[in-house]
Each structure stands twice: as C-alpha cells, then as structure tokens.
C-alpha positions as CSV (number, residue, x, y, z in Angstrom):
1,M,-129.4,-193.0,66.4
2,S,-132.4,-192.2,68.6
3,K,-133.5,-188.6,69.0
4,T,-132.6,-187.0,72.4
5,E,-134.5,-183.9,73.4
6,F,-134.0,-181.5,76.4
7,A,-136.3,-178.5,76.9
8,G,-137.5,-178.7,73.3
9,M,-133.9,-178.9,72.0
10,D,-132.5,-181.8,69.9
11,V,-129.3,-182.6,71.7
12,S,-128.7,-186.0,70.0
13,C,-125.5,-184.9,68.3
14,L,-124.1,-183.5,71.6
15,V,-124.9,-186.7,73.4
16,E,-123.3,-188.7,70.6
17,S,-120.2,-186.6,70.6
18,Y,-119.9,-186.8,74.3
19,G,-120.2,-190.6,74.1
20,K,-117.4,-190.7,71.6
21,S,-115.3,-188.2,73.6
22,E,-115.2,-185.9,70.6
23,M,-115.8,-182.2,70.2
24,P,-119.2,-181.5,68.6
25,G,-119.2,-179.9,65.2
26,Q,-120.4,-176.4,64.4
27,E,-123.6,-177.8,62.7
28,C,-124.4,-179.4,66.1
29,V,-123.5,-176.6,68.4
30,L,-125.1,-173.6,66.7
31,P,-128.7,-174.9,66.7
32,V,-128.5,-175.8,70.4
33,M,-126.8,-172.5,71.2
34,S,-129.5,-170.6,69.3
35,K,-132.2,-172.3,71.4
36,V,-130.4,-171.6,74.7
37,L,-129.9,-168.0,73.8
38,G,-133.5,-167.7,72.7
39,Y,-134.7,-169.0,76.0
40,G,-132.2,-166.7,77.7
41,I,-133.7,-163.7,76.0
42,V,-137.1,-164.7,77.1
43,A,-135.9,-165.0,80.7
44,G,-134.1,-161.7,80.6
45,S,-137.1,-159.9,79.0
46,V,-139.1,-160.3,82.2
47,F,-136.9,-157.6,83.7
48,L,-136.1,-155.6,80.5
49,K,-138.0,-152.5,81.2
50,V,-138.1,-152.8,85.0
51,P,-135.2,-150.4,85.4
52,Q,-137.0,-147.8,83.3
53,I,-140.2,-148.3,85.2
54,Y,-138.3,-148.0,88.5
55,V,-136.7,-144.7,87.4
56,I,-140.0,-143.1,86.4
57,I,-141.8,-144.2,89.6
58,K,-138.9,-143.2,91.9
59,N,-138.5,-139.7,90.4
60,K,-142.1,-139.2,89.5
61,S,-140.9,-137.6,86.3
62,I,-140.8,-138.3,82.6
63,Q,-138.1,-135.7,81.9
64,G,-136.2,-136.5,78.7
65,L,-138.6,-139.2,77.6
66,S,-140.2,-139.0,74.2
67,V,-143.9,-139.9,74.5
68,A,-144.2,-140.7,70.8
69,S,-141.3,-143.1,71.1
70,F,-142.9,-145.1,73.9
71,E,-146.3,-145.1,72.1
72,L,-144.9,-146.3,68.8
73,E,-142.8,-148.9,70.6
74,A,-145.8,-150.4,72.3
75,A,-147.7,-150.5,68.9
76,G,-144.7,-152.2,67.3
77,F,-144.4,-154.9,69.9
78,T,-148.1,-155.6,69.6
79,I,-147.8,-156.1,65.9
80,A,-144.6,-158.2,66.3
81,L,-146.2,-160.5,68.9
82,A,-149.4,-160.9,66.8
83,Y,-147.3,-161.8,63.7
84,C,-145.3,-164.4,65.6
85,L,-148.5,-166.0,67.1
86,F,-150.1,-166.0,63.6
87,K,-147.0,-167.7,62.1
88,Q,-147.0,-170.3,65.0
89,L,-143.3,-169.8,65.6
90,P,-141.6,-171.7,68.5
91,F,-141.9,-169.8,71.8
92,S,-138.1,-169.4,72.0
93,A,-138.3,-167.3,68.8
94,Y,-140.6,-164.7,70.2
95,G,-141.4,-165.3,73.9
96,E,-139.7,-162.1,75.0
97,L,-142.3,-160.1,73.2
98,V,-145.0,-161.2,75.6
99,F,-143.2,-159.7,78.6
100,I,-141.8,-156.7,76.8
101,L,-145.2,-155.7,75.5
102,M,-146.7,-155.8,79.0
103,Q,-143.9,-153.6,80.3
104,S,-144.1,-151.2,77.4
105,L,-147.8,-150.7,78.0
106,L,-147.0,-150.0,81.7
107,C,-144.4,-147.5,80.7
108,V,-146.9,-145.7,78.5
109,A,-149.4,-145.7,81.3
110,L,-146.9,-144.2,83.7
111,I,-145.9,-141.5,81.1
112,Y,-149.6,-140.6,80.8
113,H,-150.0,-140.6,84.6
114,Y,-147.0,-138.2,85.2
115,S,-147.9,-135.9,82.2
116,P,-149.3,-132.5,83.2
117,K,-152.2,-132.7,80.8
118,L,-154.0,-135.4,78.8
119,G,-155.6,-134.1,75.7
120,P,-158.6,-135.8,74.0
121,F,-156.3,-137.2,71.3
122,T,-154.5,-139.2,73.9
123,L,-157.8,-140.7,75.1
124,F,-158.7,-141.5,71.5
125,K,-155.4,-143.3,70.9
126,S,-155.9,-145.4,74.0
127,A,-159.4,-146.4,73.1
128,L,-158.3,-147.2,69.5
129,Y,-155.5,-149.5,70.8
130,C,-157.8,-151.3,73.2
131,A,-160.3,-151.8,70.4
132,L,-157.8,-153.2,67.8
133,A,-155.2,-155.0,69.8
134,P,-157.4,-158.0,70.9
135,S,-158.4,-158.8,67.3
136,L,-154.8,-158.4,66.1
137,L,-153.4,-160.8,68.8
138,A,-156.1,-163.3,68.0
139,G,-155.0,-163.5,64.4
140,R,-158.3,-162.2,62.9
141,L,-156.7,-160.7,59.9
142,D,-155.9,-161.9,56.4
143,A,-152.4,-163.5,55.9
144,N,-151.4,-160.8,53.3
145,L,-152.5,-158.1,55.7
146,F,-150.4,-159.6,58.5
147,E,-147.4,-159.6,56.2
148,A,-147.9,-156.0,55.3
149,L,-148.4,-155.0,58.9
150,Y,-145.2,-156.8,60.0
151,A,-143.3,-155.1,57.2
152,C,-144.6,-151.8,58.5
153,Q,-143.7,-152.8,62.0
154,H,-140.0,-152.5,61.2
155,A,-140.6,-148.9,60.1
156,I,-142.6,-148.3,63.3
157,F,-139.8,-149.5,65.5
158,F,-137.3,-147.5,63.6
159,A,-139.5,-144.4,63.7
160,A,-140.1,-145.0,67.5
161,R,-136.4,-144.5,68.3
162,L,-136.0,-141.4,66.1
163,P,-137.9,-138.9,68.3
164,Q,-136.0,-140.1,71.4
165,I,-132.6,-139.9,69.6
166,Y,-133.4,-136.5,68.2
167,Q,-134.6,-135.2,71.7
168,N,-131.4,-136.5,73.3
169,W,-129.3,-134.8,70.6
170,R,-131.2,-131.5,70.9
171,T,-131.1,-131.3,74.7
172,K,-127.7,-133.0,75.0
173,N,-129.3,-134.8,77.9
174,T,-131.1,-138.2,78.3
175,G,-133.2,-137.3,81.3
176,Q,-135.0,-140.3,82.9
177,L,-133.8,-142.8,80.3
178,S,-132.5,-146.0,81.9
179,F,-129.1,-147.1,80.5
180,L,-129.6,-150.6,81.7
181,T,-133.0,-151.0,79.9
182,N,-131.5,-149.7,76.7
183,F,-128.4,-151.7,76.9
184,L,-130.4,-154.9,77.5
185,S,-132.5,-154.0,74.5
186,F,-129.3,-153.5,72.4
187,A,-127.9,-156.9,73.5
188,G,-131.2,-158.6,73.1
189,C,-131.5,-157.4,69.5
190,G,-128.0,-158.7,68.8
191,V,-128.8,-162.2,70.1
192,R,-132.2,-162.2,68.5
193,T,-130.6,-161.5,65.1
194,F,-128.5,-164.7,65.6
195,T,-131.4,-166.8,66.7
196,S,-133.6,-165.6,63.9
197,I,-131.0,-166.7,61.4
198,Q,-130.4,-170.0,63.0
199,E,-134.1,-170.9,63.3
200,N,-134.9,-169.8,59.7
201,A,-137.3,-167.1,60.8
202,P,-138.7,-164.8,58.1
203,F,-136.2,-162.4,56.6
204,S,-138.3,-159.5,57.8
205,M,-137.7,-160.6,61.4
206,V,-134.0,-160.5,60.8
207,V,-134.2,-157.0,59.3
208,G,-136.2,-155.9,62.3
209,S,-133.6,-157.2,64.8
210,V,-130.8,-155.5,62.9
211,L,-132.6,-152.2,62.9
212,G,-133.3,-152.6,66.6
213,L,-129.6,-153.3,67.2
214,L,-128.5,-150.1,65.4
215,T,-131.1,-147.7,67.0
216,N,-130.7,-149.1,70.5
217,G,-127.0,-148.8,70.1
218,V,-127.3,-145.1,69.2
219,V,-129.4,-144.5,72.3
220,C,-126.9,-146.3,74.5
221,A,-124.1,-144.2,73.1
222,Q,-126.1,-141.0,73.7
223,I,-126.7,-142.0,77.4
224,M,-122.9,-142.6,77.8
225,A,-122.0,-139.4,76.0
226,Y,-124.6,-137.0,77.5
227,G,-125.4,-138.6,80.8
228,S,-128.8,-138.4,82.4
229,T,-130.5,-136.1,84.8
230,L,-132.6,-137.7,87.5
231,E,-134.1,-134.4,88.8
232,T,-137.3,-133.0,87.5
233,P,-136.6,-129.5,86.1
234,E,-138.5,-126.9,88.1
235,E,-137.0,-123.6,87.0
236,D,-139.6,-122.9,84.3
237,P,-143.0,-124.6,84.7
238,A,-144.2,-123.2,81.4
239,D,-141.3,-125.0,79.5
240,D,-142.2,-128.2,81.3
241,D,-145.8,-128.0,80.1
242,K,-144.7,-127.5,76.6
243,R,-142.2,-130.3,76.8
244,W,-144.2,-133.0,78.5
245,K,-147.7,-132.2,77.3
246,V,-149.3,-135.3,75.8
247,E,-151.9,-134.6,73.1
C-alpha cells in the first residue's frame, strides 16, 4: 500500500479503511488524532495569554499577580523550547511554545511597566536573560547539560505556579488573573500529555505536562472559588507598594 500523507500526517490506514467501508482501528486513529490535537494546541497557543494581556492593559493593574510566577514561567518556556529545538522534535510536538514564550515575555514586560518601582535586581535579571536566552535557543550547550536543564525546567514550572497559588490562597482573591488563559493552559497540558505519549516524546516531557495539568487545575479552581477583582486597590497605597514592588 502506498503511503498517503496530509499535513505531515500518515493517513494511509484511514484512506484504506474508508475504501473498504470499514471503521479504522485504534492503532490507526490515535496517531492521527495526536497530530491533529498537536496542531490544534499550536493554533490555540497564538491566543493563549491574550486574555491575560488584555486584562492587564485594560485595568492598568497587576493586582493579584505574582511577579515571581510570571518570571519563572518565562524562564521555563525558554528552556522547554530550546530543548525541543535541540532534540529536533516535530513542530506539532512543541510549536505552541514559540507563541507562548513570546506572550509570556510580554506579560513580564507589562508587569514591570505597571509596577510602582523597578529595583536594580530586576534590571540585572532582564540583562541576564537577554544574554543567555539566544545561546540557549541556538543549542550552544552540551547534550548532557541540556538534559539537566530540561529536568530542572519541570521544577521551574512547578515552582512558578506555587507563589501564585499561595498568594491566591492567602488573599482569598485572584485579582487580575484571567480564568480563560489559565483554563486554556489547563486544557493544553491535558492534550499535550496525550500527544507526548503518542509521539514517543521523552519521559521528562510527559512528566512536565502532567505537572502543568495539576498546577493549572489548582489555579483554575481558585479562580472559580475566590473570584477575581478587576479594580486596582486604592485604599492603602503603602500596602500596594509592598505588594507590587519588583526587586
């Protein structure tokens, strides 16, 4: 049987089953479904953080947002993308990272912009990222070091959600957090877990997707339980400076 491809997917078995008026088997459907879902995640990732970006710009406030969470998340996505490029995985297995990273960096920039003060440590972190990220994305690291970094990346993503989860729990409010962005992240991690397994991605990628599924699920549950406040608190400016200061 000749191989039939469509958008990089081998659909030979589907064509053959259709020709025989038979239902395709599981071993035929799952790989194709994995590819379709993978491309779906990539398409959806273009708008993943747009709701969060819109909320920040509209309200000109970062109330309820953990600066550390957004910074660590941007670092994690940078490492994840660099690792996938280094491994030369198919675009459907990591394409969403390209768009999510760009949006994550924009979120960090907006948080810095709307923060009352920017300390020298913030400028140092920004300069350090700009110095290291290009080399990392270009794959100019030893293979063993890439594996170690990617293993750490899972801890980074997990740690990135903890400050936000703790802050939500402490204040019993989720501030400017966008439910849509967090729900899409939760759903994307679930789909990415499936596609990673189907496309034989490294085990570490599967673990990362599962951890993302759990932590994003907790944040979504908090938003539903506590609700969000779209007004910038103005009662006590001193408290605001303490809460939103970026150092």
